[in-house]
matplotlib code that plots the C-alpha trace (Angstrom):
import matplotlib.pyplot as plt

x = [-11.4, -10.6, -7.5, -6.4, -6.5, -4.7, -1.9, -1.8, -1.5, 1.2, 3.3, 2.6, 3.7, 7.1, 7.9, 7.5, 9.7, 12.4, 12.1, 12.7, 15.8, 17.3, 16.5, 18.3, 21.1, 21.4, 21.1, 24.6, 26.0, 23.0, 20.8, 18.7, 17.5, 17.1, 14.9, 12.5, 11.5, 12.1, 8.8, 7.8, 7.8, 11.3, 12.4, 11.2, 12.6, 16.0, 18.7, 19.8, 23.1, 22.5, 22.6, 25.7, 27.6, 31.2, 33.0, 34.6, 37.4, 36.6, 39.7, 41.2, 41.0, 44.0, 44.1, 43.8, 40.7, 39.1, 39.9, 38.3, 35.1, 34.8, 35.1, 32.3, 30.2, 30.8, 29.8, 26.6, 25.8, 26.4, 24.4, 21.4, 21.7, 21.6, 18.7, 16.8, 17.5, 16.3, 13.2, 12.7, 13.3, 10.6, 8.1, 8.8, 7.9, 4.9, 3.7, 4.4, 2.3, -0.4, -0.2, -0.5, -3.5, -5.1, -4.4, -5.9, -8.9, -9.6, -9.0, -11.8, -14.2, -13.4, -14.0, -17.4, -18.1, -17.1, -19.5, -22.2, -23.0, -23.9, -21.3, -22.3, -21.4, -23.6, -25.9, -24.9, -21.3, -19.7, -16.4, -17.9, -18.9, -21.8, -23.2, -26.7, -29.0, -32.6, -35.5, -34.5, -35.4, -38.3, -42.1, -43.3, -45.0, -41.6, -39.5, -36.1, -36.2, -32.4, -31.3, -28.0, -26.9, -27.3, -25.8, -28.6, -31.4, -34.9, -37.4, -40.6, -43.7, -46.1, -49.7, -51.8, -55.5, -57.9, -60.8]
y = [23.0, 20.1, 18.2, 20.3, 23.5, 21.8, 21.0, 24.5, 26.1, 23.6, 24.4, 28.2, 28.1, 26.1, 28.4, 31.4, 29.7, 28.7, 32.5, 33.9, 31.5, 32.7, 36.4, 35.8, 34.5, 37.1, 39.9, 39.5, 40.5, 42.4, 43.7, 46.2, 43.2, 40.9, 43.5, 43.6, 39.9, 39.4, 38.5, 41.4, 39.3, 38.1, 41.7, 42.8, 39.8, 39.1, 41.7, 41.7, 39.7, 37.4, 34.2, 33.8, 31.3, 30.4, 28.2, 25.3, 23.3, 19.5, 17.6, 15.3, 11.6, 9.5, 6.0, 4.1, 6.2, 5.7, 2.0, 1.7, 3.7, 1.3, -1.7, -0.3, 0.4, -3.1, -4.6, -2.6, -3.7, -7.3, -7.1, -5.6, -8.4, -11.1, -9.3, -9.1, -12.8, -13.8, -11.9, -13.5, -17.0, -16.2, -15.0, -18.0, -20.3, -18.7, -18.7, -22.5, -23.1, -21.0, -23.0, -26.2, -25.0, -23.6, -26.9, -28.8, -26.7, -26.9, -30.9, -31.1, -28.9, -31.1, -34.2, -33.0, -32.0, -35.3, -37.0, -35.3, -32.4, -29.0, -26.5, -22.8, -19.4, -18.1, -15.2, -12.9, -14.2, -14.1, -15.3, -18.4, -21.7, -23.9, -27.4, -27.2, -30.1, -30.8, -31.7, -29.4, -32.0, -33.3, -32.8, -29.2, -30.0, -29.7, -26.6, -25.8, -22.9, -21.7, -20.1, -19.0, -17.0, -20.0, -22.3, -25.0, -25.8, -27.0, -28.7, -27.1, -28.9, -26.6, -27.5, -26.3, -26.1, -26.9, -24.8]
z = [2.7, 0.4, -0.2, -3.1, -1.0, 1.9, -0.6, -2.0, 1.4, 2.4, -0.7, -0.4, 3.0, 2.5, -0.5, 1.8, 4.3, 1.6, 0.4, 3.8, 4.2, 1.1, 1.8, 5.3, 3.4, 1.0, 3.6, 4.6, 1.1, -0.4, 2.6, 0.4, -2.0, 0.9, 2.9, -0.1, -0.2, 3.5, 5.8, 7.8, 11.0, 10.4, 9.7, 13.2, 15.1, 13.4, 12.3, 8.8, 8.1, 11.0, 8.8, 6.7, 4.6, 4.2, 1.6, 3.2, 1.5, 1.4, 2.4, -0.1, 0.7, 0.5, -1.5, 1.8, 2.7, -0.7, -0.5, 2.9, 1.8, -1.3, 1.1, 3.4, 0.4, -0.9, 2.5, 2.5, -0.9, 0.1, 3.1, 1.0, -1.4, 1.2, 2.8, -0.5, -1.0, 2.4, 1.8, -1.7, -0.2, 2.4, -0.1, -2.3, 0.7, 1.6, -2.1, -2.1, 1.0, -0.6, -3.9, -1.9, 0.1, -3.1, -5.1, -2.0, -2.1, -5.9, -5.7, -3.1, -5.1, -8.2, -6.3, -5.3, -8.6, -10.1, -7.8, -9.4, -7.1, -8.4, -7.3, -7.5, -6.2, -3.3, -4.3, -1.7, -1.3, -4.8, -3.3, -1.7, -3.3, -2.2, -3.1, -4.5, -3.7, -3.6, -5.8, -8.6, -11.3, -9.4, -9.6, -9.2, -5.9, -4.2, -4.3, -2.6, -0.1, 0.2, 3.5, 2.1, 5.1, 7.4, 4.6, 5.0, 2.7, 3.4, 1.3, 1.5, 0.0, -2.1, -2.5, -5.2, -4.1, -6.9, -7.0]

ax = plt.figure().add_subplot(projection="3d")
ax.plot(x, y, z, "-o")
ax.set_aspect("equal")
plt.show()
């Protein structure tokens, strides 16, 4: 069963439960209509009209209560703004530290490069920089055997056998 089937099954189950709930609510006022859409298990388990509704009149708030509610809302907003400001300050501090470390890193890389060293990406680690050294401009009798995993270089002489 793939993810789409799971989502479909969940949606079908939830809509069936919503239909049963509404059918039970309607069964108090229109039992015949509710009985047609009600789940057979619920028909046998619960009597019709068992779930009902009533209209409730919401009490009117006084001006003092409205003022108190607005003050509470204002307090929550101020607290949320303070919390957001603290989070932003922490993030700014963290970014400044990260920028310092990044700047320090690139200054060191630039210093190595300015001293004439060749800086390059490691072949198997694209996010790691390395310094290449050896006799790359030298005679063909020497070649660099690179051991990138160990981060060390070894000069290996090569010999040509004349026949």
